[in-house]
C-alpha positions as CSV (number, residue, x, y, z in Angstrom):
1,M,-22.0,34.2,0.7
2,S,-21.1,31.5,3.3
3,L,-19.1,28.4,3.0
4,L,-19.9,25.1,4.4
5,F,-17.2,22.8,5.6
6,G,-17.3,19.1,6.5
7,C,-17.1,18.3,10.2
8,G,-14.6,15.5,9.9
9,E,-10.9,15.7,10.6
10,P,-8.8,17.3,7.9
11,A,-6.3,15.0,6.3
12,P,-2.8,15.6,7.6
13,A,-0.1,16.7,5.3
14,D,1.5,13.9,3.3
15,A,4.3,12.2,5.2
16,Y,7.9,12.7,4.0
17,C,8.6,10.1,1.3
18,R,10.9,7.5,3.0
19,V,13.0,5.5,0.5
20,A,15.8,3.1,1.7
21,S,19.0,5.1,1.3
22,H,20.6,2.5,-1.0
23,Q,17.7,2.5,-3.5
24,T,17.9,4.5,-6.8
25,S,15.0,6.9,-7.5
26,L,12.8,5.5,-10.3
27,P,10.9,7.5,-12.9
28,P,7.2,8.3,-12.3
29,A,4.9,5.3,-12.5
30,A,1.7,3.9,-11.0
31,A,2.9,2.0,-7.9
32,A,1.8,-0.2,-5.0
33,C,3.2,-1.2,-1.7
34,V,3.6,-4.9,-0.6
35,I,3.8,-4.7,3.2
36,D,4.4,-8.0,4.9
37,I,4.1,-8.4,8.7
38,G,5.8,-11.8,9.2
39,T,3.7,-14.3,7.2
40,K,0.8,-11.8,6.7
41,L,0.1,-9.2,4.1
42,V,-1.3,-5.7,4.8
43,T,-4.4,-5.3,2.5
44,L,-7.3,-2.9,2.2
45,K,-10.8,-4.1,2.0
46,L,-13.0,-2.3,-0.5
47,S,-16.3,-1.0,1.0
48,E,-18.6,-1.9,-1.9
49,S,-17.3,-5.3,-3.2
50,G,-15.6,-6.6,0.0
51,Q,-12.6,-7.5,-2.2
52,F,-9.1,-6.9,-1.2
53,T,-6.3,-4.8,-2.7
54,L,-3.0,-3.2,-1.8
55,P,-2.2,0.5,-1.3
56,I,-2.0,1.7,-4.9
57,G,-1.2,5.1,-6.3
58,E,-1.8,6.4,-9.8
59,K,1.2,7.8,-11.8
60,D,2.0,11.3,-10.7
61,P,4.5,13.1,-13.0
62,S,5.9,15.1,-10.1
63,L,6.8,12.0,-8.0
64,S,9.2,9.0,-8.3
65,A,7.5,5.6,-8.5
66,Q,8.7,5.0,-4.9
67,C,7.1,8.2,-3.6
68,T,3.9,7.4,-5.4
69,A,3.7,4.1,-3.5
70,H,4.6,5.9,-0.3
71,K,2.0,8.6,-0.7
72,A,-0.7,6.1,-1.6
73,T,0.1,4.0,1.5
74,W,0.1,7.0,3.7
75,Q,-3.2,8.4,2.4
76,Q,-5.0,5.0,2.4
77,T,-3.6,3.4,5.6
78,G,-1.9,6.1,7.6
79,F,1.3,4.0,7.7
80,N,4.5,5.8,7.1
81,V,6.4,3.0,5.5
82,E,10.0,2.9,4.1
83,I,10.1,2.0,0.5
84,G,12.5,-0.8,-0.3
85,A,13.3,-2.9,-3.4
86,L,11.3,-2.9,-6.6
87,L,9.7,-6.4,-6.7
88,G,8.4,-6.2,-10.2
89,E,5.4,-5.0,-12.2
90,D,2.0,-6.3,-13.1
91,V,0.3,-6.7,-16.5
92,S,-0.7,-3.0,-16.6
93,G,2.9,-1.8,-15.8
94,R,2.2,-0.8,-12.2
95,E,5.3,-1.2,-10.1
96,Y,5.3,-3.0,-6.8
97,F,7.7,-2.2,-4.0
98,H,8.6,-4.0,-0.8
99,C,7.5,-1.6,1.9
100,H,8.8,-1.9,5.4
101,L,6.6,-1.3,8.4
102,D,7.6,-2.0,12.0
103,P,5.5,-4.9,13.2
104,L,5.0,-3.0,16.5
105,V,2.8,-0.5,14.6
106,V,0.0,-3.2,14.2
107,G,0.9,-5.5,17.1
108,D,-1.2,-8.6,17.2
109,L,-4.1,-7.0,15.4
110,D,-5.5,-8.6,12.2
111,T,-7.9,-5.7,11.5
112,L,-7.5,-2.0,11.8
113,P,-9.7,0.9,10.8
114,T,-8.7,3.1,8.0
115,P,-7.8,6.7,9.0
116,S,-10.8,9.0,9.3
117,W,-9.4,11.1,6.5
118,A,-8.9,8.1,4.1
119,N,-10.9,7.5,1.0
120,P,-14.3,6.0,2.0
121,L,-13.7,3.5,-0.8
122,F,-11.8,1.5,1.8
123,E,-13.7,-0.2,4.6
124,K,-10.8,-1.3,6.7
125,I,-7.2,-2.6,6.8
126,D,-6.9,-6.4,7.0
127,I,-3.6,-8.1,7.9
128,L,-4.0,-11.6,6.6
129,D,-2.4,-14.7,5.1
130,P,-2.8,-14.0,1.3
131,Y,-2.8,-17.8,0.6
132,T,-6.2,-18.0,2.4
133,L,-7.8,-15.9,-0.4
134,E,-9.3,-17.0,-3.6
135,P,-8.6,-15.0,-6.8
136,A,-12.2,-13.9,-6.8
137,Q,-11.7,-12.1,-3.5
138,W,-8.9,-9.9,-5.0
139,H,-10.0,-6.7,-6.6
140,E,-7.8,-7.0,-9.7
141,Q,-8.0,-10.8,-10.2
142,D,-5.4,-10.7,-13.1
143,N,-2.9,-9.4,-10.7
144,F,-3.5,-11.9,-7.8
145,I,-0.8,-14.3,-8.8
146,H,1.7,-11.4,-9.2
147,V,0.8,-10.1,-5.7
148,L,1.5,-13.6,-4.3
149,D,4.8,-13.8,-6.2
150,F,5.8,-10.3,-4.9
151,F,4.8,-11.3,-1.3
152,T,7.1,-14.3,-1.3
153,A,10.0,-12.5,-3.1
154,P,13.2,-12.4,-1.0
155,D,13.8,-9.0,0.5
156,V,16.8,-7.9,-1.5
157,S,16.3,-4.3,-0.4
158,L,18.4,-4.6,2.7
159,P,22.0,-3.7,2.4
160,K,24.5,-6.5,3.0
């Protein structure tokens, strides 16, 4: 009996979960990363609908909410972010975290490819001004206003 393997790159091991040292670990929950690069938001464009979303992870009982957000971001974008403050939750109870990414990682680019090992559900990474979007362009339209609120929330995750 022979086995057939795909010829694409295997996914790398999950990156070590990076949570800001002054943040308390939270219980498992579905979680998402809000990554801002100046006045722009890191989003994922869905292949089928062309709508936008954030890196989102489903609840994993073996991970804190922060590590769920980190793992989803790593697997969907290839970005090894640092998880900061909890910004709030949406209507479904999903928790949103401010996630830090050094702006040098993306430079002046507005569009990046998703990693070759990422879920093909995602077409590309777009770094855009979220206020240029209409709610219909957002994958979960009920959460669009929450995402805008979280995007503009002050960064309280930095120690004083």
